[in-house]
DOLUM-273316 format. One record per atom (N, C-alpha, C): x, y, z; atom name. Coordinates in pm, whole numbers, plus 32768, in hexadecimal, padded with zeros to 4 digits. Layout:
BEGIN
<xx->X yy->Y zz->Z atom->CA>
...
# end
This chain:
BEGIN
<xx->7E6F yy->7E5C zz->818C atom->N>
<xx->7E04 yy->7EBB zz->81D1 atom->CA>
<xx->7DD5 yy->7E90 zz->8251 atom->C>
<xx->7DE9 yy->7E08 zz->8261 atom->N>
<xx->7DBF yy->7DBB zz->82E8 atom->CA>
<xx->7E1D yy->7DFB zz->834B atom->C>
<xx->7E86 yy->7DF2 zz->833B atom->N>
<xx->7EFF yy->7E0D zz->837B atom->CA>
<xx->7F04 yy->7EB0 zz->83AD atom->C>
<xx->7ECA yy->7F0C zz->8355 atom->N>
<xx->7ECA yy->7FA5 zz->8366 atom->CA>
<xx->7E51 yy->7F94 zz->83C8 atom->C>
<xx->7DDA yy->7F55 zz->83A1 atom->N>
<xx->7D7D yy->7F6D zz->840A atom->CA>
<xx->7D82 yy->7F42 zz->8488 atom->C>
<xx->7DD6 yy->7ED8 zz->84A8 atom->N>
<xx->7E0D yy->7E96 zz->8535 atom->CA>
<xx->7E56 yy->7F17 zz->8585 atom->C>
<xx->7EC0 yy->7F3C zz->852E atom->N>
<xx->7F16 yy->7FAB zz->854E atom->CA>
<xx->7EC6 yy->800F zz->858F atom->C>
<xx->7E60 yy->8044 zz->8540 atom->N>
<xx->7E1C yy->80B2 zz->856B atom->CA>
<xx->7DC5 yy->8092 zz->85F2 atom->C>
<xx->7D77 yy->802B zz->85E4 atom->N>
<xx->7D3E yy->7FEB zz->8674 atom->CA>
<xx->7D8D yy->7FFC zz->86D8 atom->C>
<xx->7E21 yy->7FC6 zz->86DB atom->N>
<xx->7E68 yy->7FC9 zz->8741 atom->CA>
<xx->7EAA yy->805F zz->8770 atom->C>
<xx->7EBE yy->80AD zz->870C atom->N>
<xx->7EE5 yy->8131 zz->8725 atom->CA>
<xx->7E67 yy->8187 zz->8784 atom->C>
<xx->7DFB yy->815F zz->8756 atom->N>
<xx->7D71 yy->818D zz->87B7 atom->CA>
<xx->7D76 yy->815D zz->8831 atom->C>
<xx->7D8A yy->80E0 zz->884C atom->N>
<xx->7D72 yy->8099 zz->88C9 atom->CA>
<xx->7DE8 yy->80C7 zz->8923 atom->C>
<xx->7E70 yy->80D1 zz->88F6 atom->N>
<xx->7EE4 yy->80F2 zz->8949 atom->CA>
<xx->7ED8 yy->819D zz->8944 atom->C>
<xx->7E95 yy->81E2 zz->8902 atom->N>
<xx->7E8E yy->827B zz->8915 atom->CA>
<xx->7E22 yy->8285 zz->8985 atom->C>
<xx->7DA8 yy->8237 zz->8973 atom->N>
<xx->7D42 yy->8262 zz->89E2 atom->CA>
<xx->7D6C yy->8228 zz->8A60 atom->C>
<xx->7D94 yy->819A zz->8A56 atom->N>
<xx->7D99 yy->814F zz->8ADA atom->CA>
<xx->7E0C yy->8173 zz->8B20 atom->C>
<xx->7E6B yy->816D zz->8AEE atom->N>
<xx->7F06 yy->816D zz->8B0F atom->CA>
<xx->7F33 yy->8218 zz->8B4A atom->C>
<xx->7F2E yy->824D zz->8ABB atom->N>
<xx->7F67 yy->82D9 zz->8AD7 atom->CA>
<xx->7EF9 yy->832E zz->8AF8 atom->C>
<xx->7E98 yy->8332 zz->8AE7 atom->N>
<xx->7E05 yy->837C zz->8B13 atom->CA>
<xx->7E19 yy->83F0 zz->8AB9 atom->C>
<xx->7E1F yy->83F1 zz->8A39 atom->N>
<xx->7E16 yy->8456 zz->89E1 atom->CA>
<xx->7DAC yy->844D zz->8975 atom->C>
<xx->7D6F yy->84B7 zz->893B atom->N>
<xx->7D17 yy->84AF zz->88E0 atom->CA>
<xx->7D46 yy->84A8 zz->8863 atom->C>
<xx->7D2C yy->8444 zz->87F4 atom->N>
<xx->7D7A yy->844A zz->8771 atom->CA>
<xx->7D26 yy->84B9 zz->872C atom->C>
<xx->7D7C yy->84DE zz->86BB atom->N>
<xx->7D5C yy->853A zz->864B atom->CA>
<xx->7D6E yy->84F3 zz->85CE atom->C>
<xx->7D0A yy->8507 zz->8562 atom->N>
<xx->7D28 yy->8496 zz->84EC atom->CA>
<xx->7D4E yy->84F3 zz->8475 atom->C>
<xx->7DC1 yy->8508 zz->844B atom->N>
<xx->7DD5 yy->854B zz->83C6 atom->CA>
<xx->7DA7 yy->8506 zz->8357 atom->C>
<xx->7D1B yy->8507 zz->832A atom->N>
<xx->7CE6 yy->84BF zz->82D5 atom->CA>
<xx->7D34 yy->84E5 zz->8236 atom->C>
<xx->7D39 yy->857A zz->8213 atom->N>
<xx->7D7A yy->8578 zz->819B atom->CA>
<xx->7E0A yy->8550 zz->819E atom->C>
<xx->7E51 yy->8547 zz->81F7 atom->N>
<xx->7ECB yy->8510 zz->81EF atom->CA>
<xx->7EC6 yy->8468 zz->81EB atom->C>
<xx->7E84 yy->844C zz->8221 atom->N>
<xx->7E7F yy->83A3 zz->8224 atom->CA>
<xx->7E37 yy->8394 zz->8172 atom->C>
<xx->7DF3 yy->83DF zz->8151 atom->N>
<xx->7DC2 yy->83BD zz->80D4 atom->CA>
<xx->7E21 yy->83F4 zz->8051 atom->C>
<xx->7E79 yy->8450 zz->806A atom->N>
<xx->7EDD yy->8458 zz->8023 atom->CA>
<xx->7F5C yy->8403 zz->8021 atom->C>
<xx->7F80 yy->83DE zz->80A1 atom->N>
<xx->7FE1 yy->836C zz->808F atom->CA>
<xx->7F96 yy->82D5 zz->8060 atom->C>
<xx->7F27 yy->82B8 zz->806C atom->N>
<xx->7EDD yy->823A zz->802F atom->CA>
<xx->7EE0 yy->823D zz->7F93 atom->C>
<xx->7EC6 yy->82BC zz->7F51 atom->N>
<xx->7EAA yy->82E1 zz->7ED8 atom->CA>
<xx->7F4E yy->82C9 zz->7E9E atom->C>
<xx->7F91 yy->8310 zz->7ECC atom->N>
<xx->802F yy->8312 zz->7EA4 atom->CA>
<xx->8078 yy->8274 zz->7EAB atom->C>
<xx->804B yy->8214 zz->7EFE atom->N>
<xx->807D yy->81A2 zz->7F03 atom->CA>
<xx->8037 yy->8132 zz->7EAE atom->C>
<xx->7FB8 yy->8160 zz->7E9B atom->N>
<xx->7F84 yy->8109 zz->7E24 atom->CA>
<xx->7FC2 yy->813B zz->7DA2 atom->C>
<xx->7FC8 yy->81B9 zz->7D7E atom->N>
<xx->8010 yy->81EC zz->7D23 atom->CA>
<xx->8097 yy->81C6 zz->7D0B atom->C>
<xx->80ED yy->81C6 zz->7D6D atom->N>
<xx->816B yy->818D zz->7D60 atom->CA>
<xx->8185 yy->80FC zz->7D35 atom->C>
<xx->812E yy->80B1 zz->7D75 atom->N>
<xx->8145 yy->8020 zz->7D66 atom->CA>
<xx->8106 yy->7FFB zz->7CE5 atom->C>
<xx->8096 yy->8030 zz->7C9F atom->N>
<xx->8073 yy->8028 zz->7C2D atom->CA>
<xx->80D7 yy->8037 zz->7BC8 atom->C>
<xx->810F yy->80BC zz->7BE0 atom->N>
<xx->8179 yy->80D9 zz->7B86 atom->CA>
<xx->81F8 yy->8088 zz->7B79 atom->C>
<xx->8210 yy->8054 zz->7BCE atom->N>
<xx->8284 yy->7FE5 zz->7BEB atom->CA>
<xx->8261 yy->7F7F zz->7BB2 atom->C>
<xx->81DD yy->7F44 zz->7BC4 atom->N>
<xx->81BB yy->7ED6 zz->7B64 atom->CA>
<xx->81AE yy->7EE3 zz->7ADA atom->C>
<xx->8183 yy->7F50 zz->7ABA atom->N>
<xx->817F yy->7F78 zz->7A20 atom->CA>
<xx->8216 yy->7F84 zz->79EF atom->C>
<xx->825B yy->7FCA zz->7A15 atom->N>
<xx->8310 yy->7FD2 zz->79F3 atom->CA>
<xx->833B yy->7F4F zz->79E3 atom->C>
<xx->8327 yy->7EFE zz->7A40 atom->N>
<xx->835E yy->7E75 zz->7A32 atom->CA>
<xx->8321 yy->7E1B zz->79C8 atom->C>
<xx->829F yy->7E18 zz->79BA atom->N>
<xx->8252 yy->7DC4 zz->7958 atom->CA>
<xx->825F yy->7DEF zz->78C8 atom->C>
<xx->8286 yy->7E90 zz->78B8 atom->N>
<xx->8291 yy->7EB2 zz->7837 atom->CA>
<xx->82F9 yy->7E78 zz->77E1 atom->C>
<xx->8352 yy->7E3B zz->7818 atom->N>
<xx->83C2 yy->7DFF zz->77D0 atom->CA>
<xx->8378 yy->7D62 zz->779A atom->C>
<xx->833F yy->7D2D zz->77FC atom->N>
<xx->8301 yy->7CA4 zz->77D6 atom->CA>
<xx->829A yy->7CA9 zz->7777 atom->C>
<xx->824C yy->7D27 zz->7779 atom->N>
<xx->81F5 yy->7D28 zz->770C atom->CA>
<xx->8224 yy->7D3C zz->7683 atom->C>
<xx->82B4 yy->7D67 zz->7661 atom->N>
<xx->82D6 yy->7D65 zz->75D6 atom->CA>
<xx->8323 yy->7CEA zz->75B7 atom->C>
<xx->8331 yy->7C84 zz->760E atom->N>
<xx->834F yy->7C02 zz->75D9 atom->CA>
<xx->82D1 yy->7BC8 zz->759F atom->C>
<xx->8301 yy->7B66 zz->753B atom->N>
<xx->828E yy->7B18 zz->7512 atom->CA>
<xx->8271 yy->7A9A zz->7564 atom->C>
<xx->81F1 yy->7A7D zz->756D atom->N>
<xx->81C9 yy->7A04 zz->75D1 atom->CA>
<xx->8208 yy->799E zz->75C0 atom->C>
<xx->8238 yy->796C zz->7552 atom->N>
<xx->8278 yy->78EC zz->753C atom->CA>
<xx->8303 yy->78E3 zz->759A atom->C>
<xx->834B yy->796E zz->758C atom->N>
<xx->83C9 yy->796B zz->75E1 atom->CA>
<xx->83AD yy->796D zz->7677 atom->C>
<xx->832B yy->79A6 zz->7699 atom->N>
<xx->831A yy->7996 zz->7726 atom->CA>
<xx->82DA yy->78FC zz->7758 atom->C>
<xx->82A8 yy->78C2 zz->76F4 atom->N>
<xx->8291 yy->7833 zz->7712 atom->CA>
<xx->8317 yy->77DA zz->770D atom->C>
<xx->8381 yy->77EF zz->76D3 atom->N>
<xx->83E2 yy->77C6 zz->76B5 atom->CA>
<xx->842E yy->77D6 zz->7757 atom->C>
<xx->8422 yy->784D zz->778E atom->N>
<xx->8479 yy->786A zz->7801 atom->CA>
<xx->8448 yy->7821 zz->7876 atom->C>
<xx->83BE yy->77F1 zz->7860 atom->N>
<xx->8378 yy->77B6 zz->78E9 atom->CA>
<xx->83AC yy->7724 zz->78D0 atom->C>
# end
């Protein structure tokens, strides 16, 4: 999240100071991409951990 914020600040500074253009902010597109990224990450974690939940805890502890 910090990297996204810093990139946004850099984009504003470069746009206004260097290129002298006014920025427009497509908030709905940003929101859509953010929600999709959260959903995709959560889905991948769930699919990977689903197989681990089927194993009994004893076999998990032996693997460690």
